C-alpha positions as CSV (number, residue, x, y, z in Angstrom):
1,Q,46.8,24.1,93.1
2,E,47.7,26.9,90.7
3,P,45.4,30.0,90.8
4,R,43.1,30.2,87.8
5,L,41.7,33.1,85.8
6,S,38.1,32.6,84.7
7,I,36.5,34.2,81.6
8,L,33.1,35.5,82.7
9,S,31.8,36.8,79.4
10,I,32.8,38.1,76.0
11,D,30.7,41.0,74.9
12,E,29.6,41.4,71.4
13,P,30.7,44.6,69.6
14,R,28.8,47.6,70.8
15,G,29.9,50.9,69.4
16,G,33.3,49.7,68.3
17,G,34.6,47.7,71.3
18,Y,35.1,44.2,72.5
19,F,35.6,43.2,76.1
20,I,36.4,40.1,78.1
21,W,35.5,39.9,81.7
22,V,38.1,38.1,83.8
23,R,37.4,36.8,87.4
24,F,40.4,36.4,89.6
25,P,40.5,34.3,92.8
26,P,38.6,36.1,95.6
27,T,41.9,37.0,97.3
28,V,42.9,39.2,94.4
29,N,42.0,42.9,94.6
30,A,41.8,44.0,90.9
31,D,42.7,47.6,91.8
32,E,45.9,46.5,93.6
33,F,46.7,44.1,90.8
34,L,46.2,46.8,88.2
35,T,48.8,49.0,90.0
36,Y,51.2,46.1,90.2
37,S,50.8,45.1,86.6
38,I,51.3,48.7,85.3
39,E,54.4,49.3,87.4
40,N,56.0,45.9,86.8
41,Y,54.8,44.8,83.3
42,G,53.2,47.8,81.6
43,V,49.9,46.0,81.4
44,R,46.7,48.0,81.7
45,F,43.1,46.8,82.2
46,M,39.9,48.2,83.7
47,A,39.5,47.1,87.3
48,G,36.0,45.8,88.0
49,T,35.3,48.5,90.6
50,K,35.7,51.2,87.9
51,T,32.8,49.6,85.9
52,N,30.2,49.2,88.7
53,P,27.5,51.9,88.2
54,F,26.2,51.4,91.7
55,P,29.2,50.9,93.9
56,N,28.3,49.3,97.2
57,D,30.9,47.2,99.1
58,E,28.2,45.7,101.2
59,D,26.4,43.8,98.5
60,D,27.4,40.6,96.7
61,I,28.1,42.4,93.4
62,G,30.3,45.0,95.0
63,T,32.3,42.3,96.8
64,A,32.6,40.1,93.7
65,I,33.5,42.9,91.3
66,K,36.6,43.8,93.3
67,S,38.1,40.5,92.0
68,C,37.2,41.2,88.3
69,A,38.7,43.0,85.4
70,R,37.4,44.1,82.0
71,I,39.8,43.8,79.2
72,C,39.3,45.5,75.9
73,F,40.8,43.9,72.8
74,A,39.4,46.3,70.1
75,D,41.8,47.3,67.4
76,L,44.5,44.7,68.3
77,N,46.0,42.5,65.7
78,R,46.6,38.9,66.4
79,E,50.2,39.3,67.4
80,D,49.6,42.2,69.8
81,L,46.7,40.2,71.3
82,R,49.0,37.2,71.8
83,K,51.8,39.3,73.4
84,G,49.4,41.2,75.6
85,T,47.7,38.0,76.8
86,E,51.0,36.4,77.6
87,T,52.2,39.4,79.5
88,F,48.9,39.7,81.4
89,V,49.1,36.1,82.5
90,E,52.8,36.5,83.5
91,A,51.9,39.6,85.5
92,F,49.1,37.7,87.3
93,Q,51.3,34.7,88.1
94,S,53.9,37.1,89.5
95,Y,51.4,39.1,91.5
96,I,49.7,36.1,93.1
97,T,53.0,35.1,94.7
98,T,53.2,38.5,96.4
99,I,49.9,38.1,98.2
100,E,50.1,34.4,99.2
């Protein structure tokens, strides 16, 4: 079965930004994937661990957020959003093969 990305939520505009939360399979560490995606694809996103105001690896939220990413799509035109999304998915598909 092919690994899936899940959209957790889409935030309404607050102070000029839009965000999509993405949940990766639990085996994916978002911090490690971020490094991989920047180095190999030039793709940047906010790893979930950077958004947790109360970091605690021992609780359920701390554990789950390690496999999440927050993606901002403010100020992107449709074509840039399409290209960025395609590259993000391509980076994910490539990365997942390195950790299997």
